N, C-alpha and C positions, 0 to 999 in steps of 0.2 A: 352360872352358868343358865344357856339356854335349853327347852322340854325340845324331845326328839322332835326332829322332821317327821310332817304326816307324808307320807307319799302319795300321789296321785291315786286314784282309783282307777280301775280298767273300764268299768262303766263311763267317767268321766271322760276318758280319753274318747270311748266307742262312739259318744254322744255326737261329736261332730260329724265323724266318718259315717253314722247309720244317719246322717243327715242323708243317708240316703235313702238314705236320707238321714247317715246315720246319724260325729261327731256325732258330736259333736256332738253329744251323745252327745253327745251328749249327747248337737247338740247336741238337736237336741232334742231338746228335744233334736239337740241337732235336727230331731225329728221332725214331725210338724203338721200335717193333717191328711185325710185321706177319705173325707166325704165324698170326693172326686178324683176319680181315676188321675193318676198321674199323667195317663197319657195325653188328656186336657190342657197338659203345661205344653204341648207340642213336643216334649222331649222326655221319653219313658224313661224313667232311673234306670241306670246301666249295672246289668251283673258284672261283679269285675273282682278280682285280688289286687291288692293292693300291699306294698312293703314302705313302712317310712322307720328312717335309720331317726335316733333320738341322741340329743347332745345338749349340753347348758349353752344355754346361753348366754345367760349373765343368774348373778346373786345378787340381793338388796340385800343390805344394811349388815349386820351381825348372824345375816343366815352362813350357819357351817357345810357349808357345801361346798365341795373344792371342783367337784366335775362330775359329770352324769354321762349316762351313754344307755343307749339301748337298742329296741326293735320293736315294731307293732306288726302285726300281721291282721290284715284285716279283708275276711272276707264276706262279699255280699251277691245274694241270689234272689231268685224270684220275679214276681211281677204284679201289676194291681191285683188278676184276679187270681193268683195262688197266693198271695200274702209274702212278705220276706223274710226271706231268714238269714241274721246275720255270725259269723263265726269271731271273735275276737280273741287275739292272745299280745300282751304286751308283757314282755322282759325288761326289766332296767337293774341300772345300779347305779347307789347313788355313793358318793367319795364322800366323808365327811371329815377328812384329816386324822391325823394321829392313826394312820393306818388302819382306821373304819370305814368296811363298806356295806351297806344294806343292798341284799339283792330280791327283789320282788317279780313275781312269778304270777299274773294276773291275766283269767281267764273268764271270758260270758260267752254264752250261745242264746239266741233269743230267736221269736218268730212273733210278726207283726201281722194282723189281717190288712189287705188293700186298703179299707176304709176306715184303719185306725179305730176299729171297736172290739178286740183282741189284742191280747199281749203275754207271751210266754218267755219266761225268762228262766238263767240257772248261771249262777254266778260264784267261781272260786278265787279264792285270793291265798298266796303263799308268799311269805317272809324269810328269807334266808333258811330255804327248804323247810321250812314247818307251816301245818298249814294256818291261817289266822280268821277261817268260815267261809261259810258258804249261801247264798239265798237263792231260792229256789220258789217259784211261784206262777201264778197267773194273774191278769188283770180283764175286768169286762167290762165292755161300754152297755148299758142299758139304761133307758130314759134318762133322767137326770139327774145319772148319777155313773161314777165306776167304783166297781166288786172288786178289792183287791183280797186274793188266797195265797197265802203263803204255806209255804210247806217248811220251809230252812229260813232262819236260822230258829225259828218258832211257829209253830202251827198260831197263826192267825187270821181274823178277814175285820177289813175295817174298811170303809168307802172314803173315795174322794168325789171334789165337787167335776161335774159332767165337763169344765171348763178346760179339765188338766188333757194333756196329750201324749202322747208316745211317741218313741225318738224320730223313727221313720216320717211320722205324718210331722215333726217339728221341722225337718228336714224340708220336705216337700211345701209346706208353708212359707218356708225363709225364699226359697226358688218361687214360689206364687208371688210372694211380698215384693222381689227385686225386680221382677219382670212386670211388675205395676207402677214401678217407681219409688216404693217408699224407702225410706232411709231406716226407720224404726221398727221392733215389733216385740211384743211383749205377750211371754206364753207361759202358762205353768206344765212344768213338766214332769213324768215320772218313770223311770226306767226300772226302778229296781235296787237302786243305788245304797250304799250302808248296808244297813239293817233289813232292808227292803220296805224301810215304811217312811223314805224321805222322797219329797217333794221339792222343786226347785222352781222359785221363778225366775227367769227368762230374759235379757235384754239385750235385743239385737240388733247390733248396728251396722248397717248396709252402705256400700262405699258405690259408687258409681260404677255402671257395668265396665267390663275391659272386654276389649272387641277381641272375637276370636282369632284375628291376621296378626295380633300382637305378642309375640314371645316374652314370656316370661324374664323378671326383672332378674331371676335365681334359676338357671337353666337348671330341668332335671328330666326323667323319662318322659314326662307330659310333652313336652316338645315333638316327640317323636311317634307320639300315639295320633294313629286315624282315627279313633271314636274323639280324639279330645282336640286335636288341630282344627280350628276353624270355627271353636263352639264359646259361645261366650263363658264369661266368669264374672264374680264379683267377689270384692274384699268384705268380708265378713267379719265381726267381731261378736262373739256370745258370751255374755256377766251370767254366772250360774249365782244365785242367792239362797240361800235357807231358808225356806221360808216360816221354820219355827223359830229363828230367830228372831226377836224385838229391837228394833232401836229406840233408844230415849230422845235421840235428837232428830230421828226421821229419815237418817240418814243410814245407807247401810251397806257396808265392804262386802265385795261379791267373796264366795268362798273362792273361787277361780273363775281364769277367762281364758275363753279361746279364739285365736285367730288363725281364720285359713280365707283360699281364694276356691269360691264354693262355685265349679259349674254346674249348667242348666241342666246336665243327666246326674247329678248329685254324687261325683267325685269330686273329691278335696285335693287341694295340694299348697303346699306351703303352710303348712302347721306350725301354732305357734303358742306353748299351753304356759298360761302367768298363774301361777299358784301363790303369788304374793310377795313369799320370801326367797323366791327362785323362778326363772324361766326356761325351759324346755324347747326348742325347734326340732320341728320332726318334716324330714327329707323326703318328699317323694321317691323311694330310691329302686322300686317293681313295680310296674305295672300289666297286668292280663285283661283283657276283654273277654266276658263269655257270654256264651249264647244264653237266649231265655226263651221259654215257648211262648210263644205269641197268646193273647187272650181272645177265644173264641167267641 
C-alpha cells in the first residue's frame, strides 16, 4: 500500500503567481529581486485579481489519484514604492479511489517591500475541515544576512544567507532574466512554506519570448484583456529543490515544478503544477486588472 499523497502547499502554488511576482511562488520565489524598481523593467507589475480553475492533467506510476479539481483565487496589489500585498486561497479536492476524497483549503497573505528587504507572511491550512497548522512571521534583510522571526507554529529566530530572495523579488528577477535573453536562472527562495523554516533552491528555465500578437495556443480570458493583449510573455518552468536534502549521487529530484507563461507585467497564465506523482493544470478563468497608486 502506498503512503498517503501529500497535498500541494498554498505557498508553493502562490509562488508562481507572486511572480508578481508571485507563483510561482512561489515561484518563486516565483518571486525574484527588488534592489531596482520594477519600473526599470519598462512594465511595472500589474495589480490584479485572477481565478484559476484546477483539474487533473495526469497521474504517474501507481499514484492513487483518480481526479482532482479546485480553484485558486489570487489577489495582487501594490507598487514598488508602497510594497506588494498578495492574498491567495486555494480550495482543492483529490479523489483517491474507493470513494475517498481529500479536501484542502489553503490561505496565505503576505506583504513584501519594493526592494525585497522585508517580507511579512501568514499562512493557514485546513484539511477535511480540520486545521493542520499555521505559520506567521517576518523576514528582514540587513547587511549580509536575512533574519527570520516566527510567531507560529512556534516562536523562533534564525538567519538565512543574503542571496536568499522573497517571492515577488523572485518573479522580478525571472522577468529581468527573460528580457536579457537568459535561459537559466538559479535562486534561493524563502516564502514561509511548511513550518516556516524551509528554503528552496530553484532553477528557472526560460523559453523564447512569445510576441504579444501571437494568441495563446489554449484560449482563455487573457486573449480579451486590454492589459495583456500585445504584451510579451515567456514560457517558464521553475523547479523547487529542498535545500536541506542532500543527494549521495549529486543529483536531486525536485519537490515539485511549476510551468506557466509569464507576462512582463507579472501576470501568469497556463499554469501546470507537477508534483511528481501527479500533475495539475490551472486555467486562467477570470482576470481583472486593478488600479495602483503611482509612485511619487
